[in-house]
C-alpha positions as CSV (number, residue, x, y, z in Angstrom):
1,M,-48.9,-59.0,27.7
2,N,-48.0,-60.4,24.7
3,R,-46.3,-58.5,21.9
4,R,-49.4,-58.2,19.7
5,T,-51.4,-56.6,22.2
6,I,-48.4,-53.8,22.6
7,I,-48.7,-53.1,19.4
8,T,-52.2,-52.9,18.7
9,I,-52.5,-50.5,22.0
10,T,-49.9,-47.9,20.9
11,T,-51.2,-48.0,17.4
12,L,-54.6,-47.1,18.9
13,A,-53.0,-44.3,21.0
14,G,-50.8,-42.9,17.9
15,I,-54.3,-42.9,16.0
16,L,-56.0,-41.2,18.9
17,L,-53.3,-38.5,19.4
18,L,-53.2,-37.8,15.8
19,S,-57.0,-37.6,15.5
20,A,-57.0,-34.9,18.5
21,L,-53.9,-33.1,16.5
22,V,-55.8,-32.8,13.5
23,I,-59.0,-31.8,15.4
24,E,-57.5,-29.1,17.1
25,L,-55.6,-27.6,14.2
26,M,-58.9,-27.2,12.4
27,W,-60.9,-25.9,15.0
28,G,-59.0,-24.4,17.5
29,L,-55.8,-22.9,15.5
30,S,-56.1,-20.5,12.6
31,V,-52.7,-20.0,10.8
32,T,-52.4,-17.0,9.0
33,R,-50.1,-14.5,7.3
34,G,-51.9,-11.9,9.4
35,F,-54.0,-9.4,8.0
36,H,-53.9,-5.5,6.9
37,N,-56.5,-3.1,6.7
38,I,-59.5,-5.2,7.0
39,P,-62.3,-3.0,8.0
40,V,-63.9,-3.2,11.0
41,G,-67.9,-3.9,11.7
42,E,-69.2,-3.7,14.8
43,M,-67.3,-3.1,18.3
44,Y,-68.0,-4.5,22.2
45,L,-66.1,-4.3,24.9
46,I,-66.9,-7.3,26.6
47,G,-65.4,-8.7,30.6
48,G,-66.8,-8.9,33.7
49,P,-65.5,-8.1,37.5
50,E,-63.1,-10.7,37.7
51,Q,-62.2,-11.0,34.3
52,E,-60.0,-9.3,31.7
53,L,-61.5,-7.0,29.7
54,H,-61.3,-7.4,25.9
55,L,-62.5,-6.0,22.4
56,S,-64.7,-8.3,20.2
57,I,-64.6,-7.0,16.5
58,D,-66.8,-8.1,13.7
59,C,-65.0,-8.5,10.3
60,P,-66.8,-8.5,6.7
61,P,-67.7,-12.0,5.9
62,G,-65.4,-13.4,3.1
63,R,-62.1,-11.3,3.9
64,L,-60.8,-13.4,6.6
65,P,-61.2,-17.4,7.4
66,F,-63.4,-16.1,10.5
67,T,-65.7,-13.2,11.0
68,K,-65.0,-12.1,14.8
69,V,-61.9,-11.5,16.4
70,R,-61.3,-11.0,20.3
71,V,-58.2,-9.3,21.6
72,P,-57.2,-7.9,25.3
73,V,-57.5,-4.4,25.7
74,E,-54.2,-3.9,26.5
75,D,-53.1,-5.2,23.3
76,V,-54.9,-2.9,21.3
77,A,-52.7,-0.2,19.5
78,L,-53.7,2.9,17.7
79,K,-52.7,4.7,14.9
80,V,-53.9,7.5,12.3
81,D,-54.0,7.5,8.6
82,S,-56.3,10.4,7.1
83,S,-56.2,8.9,3.7
84,L,-58.4,5.5,4.9
85,S,-61.3,4.9,3.0
86,E,-62.9,3.5,6.0
87,S,-63.7,4.7,9.2
88,I,-61.4,2.4,11.1
89,V,-59.6,-0.8,10.0
90,M,-57.7,-3.3,11.7
91,S,-54.3,-4.9,11.4
92,S,-52.4,-7.7,12.9
93,N,-49.1,-9.6,12.5
94,D,-50.3,-12.4,14.4
95,K,-49.2,-15.8,12.6
96,F,-51.2,-18.2,14.7
97,I,-54.5,-17.5,15.7
98,W,-56.5,-19.4,18.5
99,G,-60.0,-20.5,18.1
100,N,-62.2,-20.8,15.3
101,R,-65.9,-19.0,16.6
102,W,-64.3,-16.2,18.2
103,P,-60.6,-16.0,17.4
104,W,-58.0,-14.5,19.7
105,L,-55.4,-12.5,18.8
106,K,-52.4,-11.3,20.7
107,R,-51.8,-7.8,19.0
108,L,-54.0,-6.0,17.1
109,T,-53.6,-2.2,15.4
110,L,-56.6,0.0,15.1
111,T,-56.2,2.6,12.4
112,V,-58.6,5.3,12.8
113,K,-59.1,8.5,10.2
114,N,-58.6,11.1,12.3
115,E,-57.2,12.4,15.8
116,K,-60.4,12.8,17.3
117,Q,-61.4,9.2,16.8
118,Q,-57.9,8.1,18.3
119,E,-58.2,10.6,21.2
120,G,-61.6,9.0,22.1
121,F,-60.0,5.4,22.1
122,E,-57.4,6.4,24.2
123,T,-59.9,7.9,26.8
124,L,-61.8,4.6,26.5
125,F,-58.9,2.4,26.5
126,K,-57.2,4.3,30.1
127,P,-56.4,2.0,32.8
128,E,-58.7,4.0,35.4
129,K,-61.5,3.9,32.8
130,L,-61.5,0.4,32.6
131,L,-61.0,-0.3,36.4
132,Q,-64.2,2.0,36.9
133,L,-66.3,-0.1,34.4
134,R,-65.5,-3.4,36.0
135,K,-66.4,-1.5,39.5
136,D,-69.6,-0.4,38.0
137,Y,-71.2,-3.9,36.2
138,R,-71.2,-6.6,38.9
139,K,-72.0,-8.8,36.0
140,E,-70.3,-9.3,32.4
141,I,-69.9,-6.2,30.5
142,I,-71.4,-6.2,26.8
143,L,-71.1,-2.5,25.6
144,G,-71.0,-1.3,22.3
145,I,-68.1,0.8,20.9
146,S,-68.8,3.6,18.6
147,T,-66.1,4.5,15.5
148,Y,-65.5,7.5,18.1
149,G,-64.4,5.1,20.8
150,L,-67.7,6.1,23.0
151,L,-69.6,3.2,24.7
152,I,-73.0,2.4,23.6
153,S,-75.6,0.5,25.5
154,E,-79.0,-0.2,24.0
155,G,-78.6,2.2,21.0
156,R,-77.7,5.1,22.9
157,I,-74.3,6.7,24.0
158,M,-73.3,6.5,27.4
159,P,-72.1,9.3,29.5
160,D,-68.6,9.5,31.0
């Protein structure tokens, strides 16, 4: 190979690598400074018998560069703040959030307005409860969650 061919191949490879990096940064990785006290819209418990369960939470449009977030259930912390104006808000200190359509968080804090809500979410997030849900559903689970941590299916609160 002559020198000109090597330079051309190297230049094309560099341009291709740079393009892939730009595409990944634009559509695969959101860089944030974290977010605090964003109101929670709809919440869903999603997963399956062979997959870990995670929360999918809708955010109000315009407050964040995305409208949904996903986080593994094990990485959700709870706290109570009775001075909240909303019934539930979420906060995260993640600097890098993967994904554009459904960004993935490493950690999330749900702040609820009262102790009863906290108890409901703590009950829902117990390992034995999550294990039972995986056993009960043979296919992927998509269940809604109320503001008190109760599971909702087809608009109805599910019994424990």
